Residue frames as a rotation matrix with the C-alpha (Angstrom) as fourth column:
MET 1
-0.732 -0.632 -0.256 -23.15
0.593 -0.775 0.219 -4.15
-0.337 0.009 0.941 124.16
THR 2
0.461 0.863 -0.208 -25.45
0.608 -0.477 -0.635 -1.23
-0.647 0.167 -0.744 123.71
ARG 3
-0.093 -0.414 0.906 -25.11
0.928 -0.365 -0.072 1.25
0.360 0.834 0.418 120.92
ARG 4
-0.447 -0.011 -0.894 -24.48
0.475 -0.850 -0.228 4.86
-0.758 -0.527 0.385 121.84
LEU 5
0.043 0.501 0.864 -26.84
0.960 -0.260 0.103 7.06
0.277 0.826 -0.492 120.00
ASP 6
-0.745 -0.282 -0.605 -26.20
0.416 -0.905 -0.089 10.94
-0.523 -0.318 0.791 119.70
GLY 7
0.055 0.830 0.555 -29.04
0.991 -0.114 0.072 13.16
0.123 0.546 -0.829 118.98
SER 8
-0.775 -0.229 -0.589 -29.90
0.421 -0.882 -0.211 16.82
-0.471 -0.412 0.780 118.69
CYS 9
0.317 0.893 -0.321 -32.50
0.419 -0.435 -0.797 19.40
-0.851 0.118 -0.512 117.72
HIS 10
0.600 -0.007 0.800 -32.49
0.788 -0.169 -0.592 21.29
0.139 0.986 -0.096 114.41
CYS 11
0.871 -0.158 0.465 -31.11
-0.135 -0.987 -0.081 24.50
0.472 0.008 -0.882 115.94
GLY 12
0.014 -0.881 -0.473 -28.44
0.299 0.455 -0.839 22.68
0.954 -0.130 0.270 118.02
ALA 13
0.033 0.073 0.997 -29.63
-0.816 -0.574 0.070 24.26
0.577 -0.816 0.041 121.42
VAL 14
0.463 0.173 0.869 -30.20
-0.762 0.578 0.291 20.64
-0.452 -0.797 0.400 122.68
ARG 15
-0.082 -0.540 -0.838 -27.85
-0.695 0.633 -0.340 17.69
0.714 0.555 -0.427 122.28
PHE 16
0.434 0.262 0.862 -28.25
-0.831 0.485 0.271 14.37
-0.347 -0.834 0.428 123.93
THR 17
-0.514 -0.437 -0.738 -26.93
-0.644 0.765 -0.003 10.78
0.566 0.474 -0.675 124.09
VAL 18
0.449 0.566 0.691 -28.47
-0.834 0.543 0.097 7.54
-0.320 -0.620 0.716 125.08
HIS 19
-0.797 -0.597 -0.093 -27.46
-0.592 0.741 0.317 3.84
-0.120 0.307 -0.944 124.90
SER 20
0.220 0.949 -0.226 -29.70
-0.962 0.172 -0.214 1.45
-0.165 0.265 0.950 123.10
HIS 21
-0.532 -0.236 0.813 -30.18
-0.126 0.972 0.200 -2.23
-0.837 0.004 -0.547 122.87
ALA 22
0.071 0.750 0.657 -32.79
0.760 0.385 -0.523 -1.58
-0.646 0.537 -0.543 120.16
PRO 23
-0.400 -0.378 -0.835 -31.36
0.006 -0.912 0.410 0.89
-0.917 0.159 0.367 117.61
VAL 24
-0.878 0.065 0.473 -33.32
0.474 0.242 0.847 -0.19
-0.059 0.968 -0.243 114.46
PRO 25
-0.639 0.670 -0.379 -35.95
-0.515 -0.738 -0.436 2.32
-0.572 -0.084 0.816 113.33
TYR 26
-0.972 0.225 0.060 -38.58
0.204 0.700 0.684 -0.13
0.112 0.677 -0.727 112.24
GLN 27
-0.262 0.936 -0.236 -41.96
0.885 0.136 -0.446 1.06
-0.386 -0.326 -0.863 113.81
ARG 28
-0.914 0.097 0.395 -43.96
0.122 -0.861 0.493 3.67
0.388 0.499 0.775 111.99
CYS 29
-0.483 0.717 -0.502 -46.76
0.723 0.003 -0.690 5.20
-0.493 -0.697 -0.521 114.30
TYR 30
-0.670 0.365 0.646 -49.59
0.423 -0.528 0.737 6.93
0.610 0.767 0.199 112.48
CYS 31
0.084 0.741 -0.666 -51.58
0.984 -0.169 -0.063 8.18
-0.159 -0.650 -0.743 115.66
SER 32
0.671 0.302 0.677 -52.59
0.466 -0.882 -0.069 11.79
0.577 0.362 -0.732 115.53
ILE 33
0.906 -0.385 -0.174 -50.25
-0.043 -0.494 0.868 12.73
-0.420 -0.779 -0.464 118.45
CYS 34
0.012 -0.953 0.304 -47.14
0.582 0.253 0.773 11.31
-0.813 0.168 0.558 116.69
ARG 35
0.091 0.105 0.990 -48.14
0.985 -0.154 -0.074 12.75
0.144 0.982 -0.118 113.35
LYS 36
0.749 0.420 0.512 -48.82
0.418 -0.900 0.127 16.18
0.514 0.119 -0.850 114.67
THR 37
0.867 -0.484 -0.122 -45.93
-0.182 -0.533 0.827 16.64
-0.465 -0.694 -0.550 117.02
THR 38
-0.045 -0.965 0.260 -43.25
0.305 0.235 0.923 15.33
-0.951 0.121 0.283 114.65
GLY 39
0.547 0.327 -0.771 -44.53
-0.569 -0.530 -0.629 16.12
-0.614 0.782 -0.104 111.16
GLY 40
-0.476 -0.879 0.021 -42.30
-0.626 0.356 0.694 13.21
-0.617 0.317 -0.720 109.94
GLY 41
-0.911 0.020 -0.413 -43.88
-0.345 0.513 0.786 11.87
0.228 0.858 -0.460 106.79
GLY 42
-0.003 0.994 -0.114 -47.26
-0.627 0.087 0.775 11.37
0.779 0.073 0.622 108.60
TYR 43
0.828 0.192 -0.526 -45.83
0.198 0.778 0.596 9.14
0.524 -0.598 0.607 111.21
ALA 44
0.426 -0.738 0.523 -43.12
-0.904 -0.366 0.221 8.96
0.028 -0.567 -0.823 113.96
ILE 45
0.469 -0.420 -0.777 -40.39
0.160 0.905 -0.393 6.32
0.869 0.060 0.491 114.41
ASN 46
0.625 -0.263 0.735 -39.40
-0.778 -0.283 0.560 5.74
0.061 -0.922 -0.382 118.03
LEU 47
-0.150 -0.705 -0.693 -36.38
-0.172 0.709 -0.684 3.78
0.974 0.016 -0.227 119.23
SER 48
0.923 0.370 -0.105 -35.88
0.059 0.132 0.990 2.39
0.380 -0.920 0.100 122.53
ALA 49
-0.112 -0.989 0.100 -32.99
-0.045 -0.095 -0.994 3.13
0.993 -0.116 -0.034 124.86
ARG 50
-0.119 -0.072 -0.990 -31.98
0.944 0.300 -0.135 2.97
0.307 -0.951 0.032 128.64
ALA 51
0.766 0.452 0.457 -33.41
0.275 -0.873 0.402 6.00
0.581 -0.182 -0.793 130.47
ASP 52
0.811 -0.479 -0.336 -30.59
0.265 -0.212 0.941 5.85
-0.522 -0.852 -0.045 133.03
SER 53
-0.078 -0.893 0.444 -28.09
0.908 0.120 0.402 6.46
-0.412 0.435 0.801 130.09
LEU 54
0.566 0.387 0.728 -29.57
0.727 -0.651 -0.219 9.81
0.390 0.653 -0.650 129.01
VAL 55
-0.261 -0.667 -0.698 -27.21
0.734 -0.607 0.305 12.70
-0.626 -0.433 0.648 129.05
VAL 56
0.525 0.578 0.625 -28.44
0.840 -0.470 -0.271 16.12
0.137 0.667 -0.732 127.93
GLU 57
-0.732 -0.614 -0.295 -26.68
0.589 -0.788 0.179 19.39
-0.343 -0.042 0.938 126.97
GLY 58
-0.909 0.349 0.227 -28.84
-0.179 -0.821 0.542 22.47
0.376 0.452 0.809 126.72
ARG 59
-0.616 0.659 -0.432 -31.50
0.782 0.579 -0.232 21.23
0.097 -0.481 -0.871 129.16
GLU 60
-0.596 0.303 -0.744 -32.61
0.221 -0.828 -0.515 24.85
-0.772 -0.471 0.427 129.57
ALA 61
-0.684 0.335 -0.648 -33.99
-0.724 -0.417 0.549 24.90
-0.087 0.845 0.528 125.98
LEU 62
-0.898 0.365 -0.244 -36.19
0.274 0.900 0.338 21.76
0.343 0.236 -0.909 126.64
ALA 63
-0.426 0.829 0.364 -39.91
-0.901 -0.353 -0.252 21.81
-0.080 -0.435 0.897 127.05
VAL 64
-0.958 0.158 0.239 -42.34
0.117 0.977 -0.179 18.98
-0.262 -0.143 -0.954 127.73
TYR 65
-0.425 0.882 -0.202 -45.68
-0.867 -0.334 0.370 18.26
0.259 0.333 0.907 126.17
ARG 66
-0.863 0.308 0.401 -48.29
0.067 0.856 -0.513 15.86
-0.501 -0.416 -0.759 127.49
ALA 67
-0.847 0.521 -0.109 -51.04
-0.243 -0.196 0.950 15.08
0.473 0.831 0.293 125.08
GLU 68
-0.291 0.855 0.430 -54.76
-0.764 0.063 -0.642 14.95
-0.576 -0.515 0.635 125.84
ILE 69
-0.982 0.025 0.185 -55.98
0.111 0.872 0.477 11.51
-0.149 0.489 -0.859 124.85
THR 70
-0.364 0.913 -0.184 -59.39
-0.856 -0.406 -0.321 11.67
-0.368 0.040 0.929 123.13
ASP 71
-0.763 0.276 0.584 -61.96
0.373 0.927 0.049 9.13
-0.528 0.255 -0.810 122.12
ASP 72
-0.557 0.584 0.590 -65.22
0.699 -0.054 0.714 9.34
0.449 0.810 -0.378 120.20
THR 73
0.506 0.833 -0.225 -66.63
0.832 -0.402 0.383 11.61
0.228 -0.380 -0.896 122.86
GLY 74
0.742 -0.315 0.592 -63.76
-0.187 -0.945 -0.268 14.00
0.644 0.088 -0.760 123.09
PRO 75
-0.335 -0.926 0.174 -60.85
-0.510 0.022 -0.860 14.48
0.792 -0.377 -0.480 125.50
CYS 76
0.731 0.592 -0.340 -60.91
-0.079 0.569 0.819 11.85
0.678 -0.571 0.462 128.25
ARG 77
0.809 -0.495 -0.316 -57.43
0.459 0.197 0.866 11.88
-0.367 -0.846 0.387 130.00
LEU 78
0.632 -0.737 -0.239 -53.95
-0.769 -0.635 -0.077 13.40
-0.095 0.232 -0.968 130.01
SER 79
0.709 -0.457 -0.537 -51.30
0.060 0.798 -0.600 11.09
0.702 0.394 0.593 128.65
SER 80
0.894 -0.439 -0.085 -48.56
0.084 -0.021 0.996 10.05
-0.439 -0.898 0.018 131.01
ALA 81
0.218 -0.787 0.577 -46.05
0.976 0.183 -0.119 10.21
-0.012 0.589 0.808 128.12
GLU 82
0.568 -0.186 -0.801 -43.83
0.077 -0.958 0.276 13.19
-0.819 -0.218 -0.530 128.20
ARG 83
0.565 -0.382 0.731 -42.70
0.824 0.214 -0.525 14.29
0.044 0.899 0.435 124.90
HIS 84
0.260 -0.624 -0.737 -39.55
0.401 -0.624 0.670 16.40
-0.878 -0.470 0.088 125.11
PHE 85
0.566 0.018 0.824 -38.88
0.815 -0.166 -0.556 18.93
0.127 0.986 -0.108 122.55
CYS 86
-0.606 -0.787 -0.120 -36.75
0.794 -0.608 -0.016 21.96
-0.060 -0.105 0.993 121.86
ALA 87
0.215 0.735 -0.643 -38.54
0.688 -0.582 -0.434 25.14
-0.693 -0.349 -0.631 122.90
ARG 88
-0.260 -0.456 -0.851 -36.47
-0.209 -0.834 0.511 27.16
-0.943 0.311 0.121 120.38
CYS 89
-0.759 -0.041 -0.650 -36.87
-0.645 -0.086 0.759 25.28
-0.087 0.995 0.038 117.13
GLY 90
0.163 0.981 0.103 -39.75
-0.961 0.181 -0.207 22.79
-0.222 -0.065 0.973 118.05
SER 91
-0.272 -0.388 -0.881 -37.84
-0.625 0.767 -0.144 19.58
0.731 0.511 -0.451 117.28
HIS 92
0.787 0.507 0.352 -39.44
-0.608 0.540 0.582 16.60
0.105 -0.672 0.733 119.01
LEU 93
-0.167 -0.985 -0.051 -36.43
-0.912 0.174 -0.371 14.73
0.374 -0.015 -0.927 120.59
TRP 94
-0.841 -0.211 -0.499 -37.66
-0.055 0.950 -0.309 11.85
0.538 -0.232 -0.810 122.85
LEU 95
0.309 0.947 0.090 -40.56
-0.479 0.074 0.875 10.41
0.822 -0.313 0.476 124.69
TYR 96
-0.908 -0.391 -0.152 -40.34
-0.072 0.501 -0.863 9.27
0.414 -0.772 -0.483 128.30
ASP 97
0.216 0.972 0.091 -43.28
-0.439 0.013 0.898 7.66
0.872 -0.234 0.429 130.12
PRO 98
-0.361 -0.378 0.853 -43.10
-0.907 -0.070 -0.415 6.98
0.217 -0.923 -0.318 133.86
THR 99
0.719 0.657 0.227 -45.19
-0.667 0.744 -0.041 3.87
-0.196 -0.122 0.973 133.35
TRP 100
0.843 -0.537 -0.039 -41.96
0.504 0.812 -0.295 2.28
0.190 0.229 0.955 132.03
PRO 101
0.904 -0.393 -0.169 -39.24
-0.238 -0.790 0.566 4.16
-0.356 -0.471 -0.807 134.03
ALA 102
0.154 -0.906 0.394 -36.28
0.261 0.422 0.868 2.10
-0.953 -0.030 0.302 132.66
LEU 103
-0.123 -0.114 0.986 -37.06
0.959 0.241 0.148 3.31
-0.254 0.964 0.080 129.05
ILE 104
-0.102 0.121 -0.987 -36.65
-0.224 -0.970 -0.096 6.32
-0.969 0.212 0.126 126.91
HIS 105
0.236 0.250 0.939 -37.83
0.809 0.485 -0.332 6.51
-0.539 0.838 -0.088 123.28
PRO 106
-0.431 -0.474 -0.768 -35.66
-0.115 -0.815 0.568 8.88
-0.895 0.333 0.297 121.23
LEU 107
0.751 0.646 -0.139 -37.13
-0.166 -0.019 -0.986 9.74
-0.640 0.763 0.093 117.79
ALA 108
0.291 -0.678 0.675 -35.17
0.818 0.542 0.191 8.22
-0.496 0.496 0.712 115.02
SER 109
0.621 -0.006 0.784 -35.38
0.598 -0.643 -0.479 11.65
0.506 0.766 -0.396 113.18
ALA 110
0.906 -0.309 0.289 -33.46
-0.413 -0.793 0.447 13.35
0.091 -0.525 -0.847 116.07
ILE 111
0.612 -0.721 0.325 -30.56
0.265 0.574 0.774 10.83
-0.745 -0.387 0.543 116.01
ASP 112
0.608 -0.519 -0.601 -27.37
-0.747 -0.630 -0.212 11.95
-0.269 0.578 -0.770 114.37
THR 113
-0.413 -0.710 0.570 -25.59
-0.514 0.699 0.498 8.55
-0.752 -0.087 -0.654 114.59
PRO 114
-0.449 0.330 -0.830 -26.03
-0.787 0.294 0.542 6.47
0.423 0.897 0.128 111.57
LEU 115
-0.025 0.564 0.825 -28.77
-0.735 0.549 -0.398 3.94
-0.678 -0.616 0.401 112.30
PRO 116
-0.877 -0.229 0.423 -29.09
0.022 0.860 0.511 0.40
-0.481 0.457 -0.748 110.86
PRO 117
-0.478 0.768 -0.426 -31.74
-0.815 -0.207 0.541 -0.13
0.328 0.606 0.725 108.15
ALA 118
-0.106 0.625 0.774 -34.77
-0.678 0.524 -0.516 -2.19
-0.728 -0.579 0.368 109.11
PRO 119
-0.963 -0.171 0.209 -35.23
-0.002 0.779 0.628 -5.50
-0.271 0.604 -0.750 107.30
ASP 120
-0.377 0.891 0.253 -39.03
0.624 0.042 0.780 -4.83
0.684 0.452 -0.572 107.51
HIS 121
-0.866 0.037 0.498 -41.36
-0.271 -0.872 -0.407 -2.43
0.419 -0.488 0.765 109.20
THR 122
-0.504 0.776 -0.378 -44.22
0.861 0.420 -0.286 -2.49
-0.063 -0.470 -0.881 111.57
HIS 123
-0.696 0.433 0.572 -47.03
-0.117 -0.855 0.505 0.11
0.708 0.285 0.646 110.73
LEU 124
-0.626 0.407 -0.665 -49.10
0.767 0.473 -0.433 0.84
0.138 -0.781 -0.609 113.77
MET 125
-0.375 0.629 -0.681 -52.14
0.328 -0.597 -0.732 2.82
-0.867 -0.498 0.018 114.87
LEU 126
-0.957 0.012 0.289 -53.49
0.286 -0.100 0.953 2.73
0.040 0.995 0.092 111.28
ASP 127
0.010 0.997 -0.078 -56.97
1.000 -0.008 0.029 3.44
0.028 -0.078 -0.997 112.57
PHE 128
0.491 0.120 -0.863 -55.74
0.415 -0.903 0.111 7.05
-0.766 -0.412 -0.493 112.82
LYS 129
-0.620 -0.728 0.292 -53.87
0.539 -0.125 0.833 7.32
-0.570 0.674 0.470 109.49
PRO 130
0.072 0.682 -0.728 -55.33
-0.353 -0.665 -0.658 10.15
-0.933 0.305 0.193 107.42
ASP 131
0.703 0.286 0.651 -56.09
0.397 0.602 -0.693 9.38
-0.590 0.745 0.310 103.82
TRP 132
0.908 -0.371 -0.196 -53.42
-0.400 -0.626 -0.669 11.67
0.126 0.686 -0.717 102.49
VAL 133
0.050 -0.856 0.514 -50.72
-0.841 0.242 0.484 9.57
-0.539 -0.457 -0.708 104.10
PRO 134
0.363 0.136 -0.922 -49.84
-0.683 0.712 -0.164 6.64
0.634 0.689 0.352 101.85
LEU 135
0.612 -0.180 0.770 -49.30
-0.476 0.693 0.541 3.25
-0.631 -0.698 0.339 103.46
GLU 136
0.392 -0.599 -0.698 -46.18
-0.817 0.122 -0.563 2.14
0.422 0.792 -0.441 101.88
ALA 137
0.423 -0.167 0.890 -45.97
-0.619 0.664 0.419 -1.35
-0.661 -0.729 0.178 103.44
GLY 138
-0.445 -0.691 -0.569 -43.41
-0.893 0.393 0.221 -3.77
0.071 0.607 -0.792 101.98
PRO 139
0.054 0.443 -0.895 -44.15
-0.501 0.787 0.360 -7.36
0.864 0.429 0.264 101.41
ASP 140
-0.271 -0.344 -0.899 -42.74
0.543 0.716 -0.438 -8.45
0.794 -0.607 -0.007 104.80
ASP 141
-0.848 -0.095 0.522 -44.12
-0.285 -0.749 -0.599 -5.61
0.448 -0.656 0.608 106.77
LEU 142
-0.497 0.724 -0.478 -46.80
0.862 0.475 -0.177 -5.88
0.099 -0.500 -0.861 109.47
THR 143
-0.637 0.431 0.639 -49.77
-0.198 -0.893 0.405 -3.65
0.745 0.131 0.654 109.92
PHE 144
-0.616 0.377 -0.692 -51.90
0.782 0.395 -0.481 -3.01
0.092 -0.837 -0.539 112.99
ALA 145
0.202 0.817 0.540 -55.06
0.549 -0.551 0.628 -1.06
0.811 0.169 -0.560 113.55
ARG 146
0.936 0.026 0.351 -53.77
-0.271 -0.584 0.765 -0.22
0.225 -0.811 -0.539 117.00
TYR 147
0.140 -0.935 0.326 -50.68
-0.984 -0.094 0.152 -1.59
-0.111 -0.342 -0.933 118.83
PRO 148
0.135 -0.207 -0.969 -48.86
-0.340 0.909 -0.241 -4.86
0.931 0.362 0.052 118.05
LYS 149
0.991 0.120 -0.052 -48.48
-0.008 0.458 0.889 -7.38
0.130 -0.881 0.455 120.95
ALA 150
0.336 -0.942 -0.016 -44.65
0.891 0.323 -0.319 -7.53
0.305 0.093 0.948 120.19
SER 151
0.810 -0.135 -0.570 -42.55
0.189 -0.861 0.473 -4.92
-0.555 -0.491 -0.672 121.90
ILE 152
0.734 -0.596 -0.324 -39.66
-0.651 -0.482 -0.587 -3.12
0.194 0.642 -0.742 120.47
GLU 153
-0.252 -0.774 0.581 -37.34
-0.841 0.473 0.265 -5.62
-0.480 -0.422 -0.769 122.40
ASP 154
0.279 0.461 0.842 -39.33
0.018 0.875 -0.484 -8.47
-0.960 0.151 0.236 121.07
TRP 155
0.980 0.152 -0.128 -39.00
-0.110 -0.122 -0.986 -7.33
-0.165 0.981 -0.103 117.48
HIS 156
0.378 -0.919 -0.107 -35.22
-0.908 -0.346 -0.237 -6.82
0.180 0.187 -0.966 117.82
ARG 157
-0.256 -0.538 0.803 -34.68
-0.696 0.679 0.233 -10.13
-0.671 -0.500 -0.548 119.38
ALA 158
0.513 0.535 0.672 -36.74
0.108 0.736 -0.668 -12.04
-0.852 0.415 0.320 116.72
HIS 159
0.984 -0.179 -0.019 -34.70
-0.053 -0.192 -0.980 -10.37
0.172 0.965 -0.198 114.05
GLY 160
0.429 -0.889 -0.158 -31.36
0.899 0.438 -0.022 -11.17
0.088 -0.132 0.987 115.75
LEU 161
0.065 -0.393 0.917 -30.73
0.443 -0.812 -0.380 -7.35
0.894 0.431 0.121 116.21
TRP 162
0.980 0.196 -0.025 -30.97
0.082 -0.292 0.953 -6.98
0.180 -0.936 -0.302 120.08
GLU 163
0.059 -0.983 0.173 -27.58
-0.040 -0.175 -0.984 -5.48
0.997 0.051 -0.049 121.20
ALA 164
0.874 0.331 -0.355 -27.14
0.248 0.323 0.913 -7.23
0.417 -0.887 0.200 124.52
PRO 165
0.696 -0.605 0.386 -24.51
-0.717 -0.611 0.335 -6.30
0.033 -0.510 -0.859 127.13
């Protein structure tokens, strides 16, 4: 069984639903793109859901941002990830990347449905964490300079939290 997640932007112009096998907000991404497009405590928390389940009301208020990826030499490529946000209030709502067409990644901060608490957290992209953002890792939390090898599905399955059909 998947969990239905209802989400919305701050001004209410965009409302959406998705169905998720992986509804626990456990990852905290500190990359500059997530930090600067969400403003959420210095990091963003993405969930995973089925892209084919996305239903949107207020699609006319949506806009899409594709970030420029930079390295030590400056901008090097345009990200394939599409960050969908409300053009009226600026709320970042979900990320879709055609590299993984079956998935959509709603931001936990945009979900209105109560979400289960995570038993531990994964802090990733710490190479990009600014000094002003405290790393509040618990004793069972994992930390990564870049990406962990385990996927969102892997983490949910390992913790017995995967909501299978």
